[in-house]
C-alpha positions in Angstrom: 0.0 0.0 0.0 2.9 2.4 0.8 4.2 2.0 -2.8 0.8 2.8 -4.2 0.6 6.0 -2.1 4.1 7.0 -3.0 3.3 6.5 -6.7 0.1 8.5 -6.5 2.0 11.4 -4.7 4.7 11.3 -7.3 2.2 11.3 -10.2 0.3 14.2 -8.7 3.5 16.2 -8.2 4.5 15.7 -11.8 1.0 16.8 -13.0 1.0 19.9 -10.8 4.6 20.8 -11.6 4.0 20.4 -15.3 1.2 22.9 -15.1 3.6 25.5 -13.6 6.4 24.7 -16.0 4.8 23.4 -19.2 7.1 21.2 -21.2 6.1 21.1 -24.8 8.2 18.4 -26.5 7.0 19.7 -29.8 8.3 23.2 -29.3 10.5 24.0 -32.3 12.4 26.8 -30.4 13.7 24.6 -27.6 14.8 20.9 -27.6 16.8 18.8 -25.3 18.4 15.6 -26.6 19.1 12.8 -26.0 16.1 12.4 -23.7 16.3 10.3 -21.6 20.0 11.1 -20.9 22.6 9.9 -18.5 25.8 11.8 -18.9 25.3 14.7 -21.2 22.3 16.6 -22.7 22.4 19.0 -25.6 20.0 22.0 -25.4 19.1 23.7 -28.6 17.2 27.0 -28.4 16.4 29.6 -31.1 16.4 33.2 -29.7 15.2 35.4 -32.5 14.9 38.7 -30.7 16.0 38.7 -27.1 19.2 37.5 -25.4 19.2 34.4 -23.1 19.1 35.6 -19.5 19.2 32.3 -17.6 19.3 28.5 -18.2 18.8 26.3 -15.2 17.9 22.7 -14.4 15.3 22.3 -11.7 14.0 19.2 -9.9 10.4 18.2 -9.3 10.3 20.2 -6.0 11.3 23.4 -7.9 14.8 23.5 -6.5 17.5 24.6 -8.9 20.1 21.8 -9.2 22.3 23.2 -11.9 23.0 26.6 -13.5 23.8 26.3 -17.2 24.0 30.1 -17.8 27.2 31.2 -19.3 28.7 34.7 -19.1 29.3 34.7 -22.8 25.8 33.8 -24.0 24.9 34.8 -27.6 22.8 37.8 -27.9 20.4 36.3 -30.4 20.3 33.4 -32.9 20.7 29.7 -32.5 22.1 28.5 -29.1 23.4 25.0 -28.7 24.8 24.0 -25.4 26.1 20.6 -24.2 25.7 20.1 -20.4 27.3 17.5 -18.2 24.5 16.0 -16.1 26.4 13.0 -14.8 26.1 14.4 -11.3 22.3 14.4 -11.3 20.4 11.5 -9.7 18.0 9.4 -11.8 14.7 11.2 -12.1 12.6 13.8 -13.9 13.9 17.4 -14.2 13.0 20.5 -16.2 15.4 22.6 -18.1 14.2 26.2 -17.8 15.3 29.0 -20.0 14.5 32.7 -19.5 14.7 35.2 -22.3 13.0 38.5 -22.8 10.7 38.2 -19.9 9.5 34.8 -21.2 10.2 31.4 -19.6 10.3 28.2 -21.6 10.9 24.7 -20.2 11.4 21.2 -21.5 11.2 18.0 -19.5 14.4 16.0 -19.0 14.5 12.4 -17.9 17.8 11.4 -16.3 18.6 7.7 -16.0 
């Protein structure tokens, strides 16, 4: 019974968290691959007008676990960044990108 309760709580957490940080896997402006990943993930983002302000990886509790923001981010254009995620535990995360007052996120599964 404990496993069923834990599973239900985890499922509800994912559903609620996804509503705050929608992850649209079909978003042409932001993709993370491979997904699932285990050691490295590549983030591709198209910033047509505004510079990238912040790129972070957050866990299901909303805690920032990794900051991928670089001091030398491109102003605009295509951004491709390869990130080492080998220090992350197995689980579900979100890569969150802030640019021009907008926030985009994509779900990342680490195995």
